[in-house]
N, C-alpha and C positions, 0 to 999 in steps of 0.2 A: 938577649936584648930584643925588644920589640922594634921592628922596622917602622919608621915614620912614614905613614901613607896618608892619602887624603882623607880616608875614613877615620883614621886616628885623630887627625886634626879637627875634623868636623865633630867628632865625639868630644874633644876638648872644648870646642866652642859651645856646644850644648851644655856641657857640665859647668863652664864658666857662667853662661847665661842663667842656668838653674841656680847655681850658688849665689850669684848676685841678686837674683829675684828673692831667694829665701832670706838673704841678709836684709834686703830692703823691706820685705813684708814682715820680718821679725822686728826690725828696728822701728818702723813707723808706729805700730801700736804701743810699744814701750815708751817711745818719746811722747806720744799722745797722752798716755796715762801718767807719766812722770812730770811732763812739762805742759805742753799745749798743742793745739791743732796747728799752730804756726810752726812749732818745732818739727812736728811730724811732716808737714808739707815741705818745709825747708830741706829736710833730709831726703824726702822722696824726689824733690826737684833736682837736687844734686845727683842722686842716683840715676835719674833719667838722663841727665846731661852726661854722666859717666858712661852709660850705655851707648849713647850716640857717639861720644868721643872714641870709645873702644872700637866700635864697628866701623866707623869711618877710617880710623887708623889701620885697622886690619884690612879693610878693602884696598887702601892705598898700598900697603906692604905686599899683599897678595898680587895686586896688579903688576907691581914692579918686578916681583920675583917670577911670576908665571909668564908675563908678557914682555919682560925686559923693557918696560915703559914704552912699548910700541902699540899702536892701535888707536882706534877712533875714540875710545872712552877715556883716554889719558887726561884730557882737559877736565872732564867732570870729576875724575878721581883726584887729580891734583887740587882742584877747587875745594873738594871736601876735606882734603888733607890740611889745607891752610884755613879753611872756614871753621874747622873745629876749634882752633885757637881763638879765632874771632868770636865764635859763639860763646865760649867759656868766658872770655874777657868781657863781652857785652853783658852776659848774665850776671857776672860778679859785680860789674859796674852798676847795673840797675839795682842789684841787691844792696849795695853800699849806699847808693843815693836815695833809695826810697824807704829803706828799713822795713819793707814788707816781710822779708824773709830773714832768718838768722844766718849771718855770714858763716859762722863757725859750723853750723849744721849743714849748710850747703856744701862746704868744703868736705865735711865728713861724708856726705853723700857722694861727692866726687871720688872718694877713695874706695867706694864699694868694689869696683873691679880689681883694685890692688889687693884688697883683702880676699876676694874670690881667688885670685891667682895664688896668693899665699896658702890658702886652704887647699887648693889643688896640688901645690908643691908638697905640702906636708902629707897629704893623703897618699900621694904617689910614693914618697919615701917610705911611709909606713907599709904600703902594699909590697914594695920591694923587700923590705926587711922581713916582713912576715913570710913571704915566699921563700927567701933565703934561709930563714930559720927552720922552715918545714923541710927543706931539702938538706 
C-alpha cells in the first residue's frame, strides 16, 4: 500500500486539474459543433465555476486539517468556503433570469470535477488490479 504523503496528494490535485481541463476542452468543441457557441460557453462557464468551487473547498479542508482552524488566514478561508455557495447560487440565478447561458449545460459544467474524480477512481482501481494481476 502506498503511504499518503503531501507529494501524493499534490499529484492527485494535478491529475484532477488535468483531467477536468481535458474534459472541458474536449466537451466545448463538441458542444460548439453539435449545438452552438452558447452551449459551449455555458459548459465552459460551469466548468470554471467547478474549478473555483473545488479549489476553495480544498483550501478550506486543508486549512482545517493542517492548522486545526488556528491562524490568521482562518477568516479568509472560511469566507471562501461560504462564498463558493453564494457564487454558485448567484451564477445560477443570473443564468435563469437572463437566459444568456443554458442552465442544463452550466450544471453539466459544474459536474466536471465530479467526473474527473470518478475517472481518477476508476484509473486507480485499474492500476491496482493490473499490478496485482502481474504479481
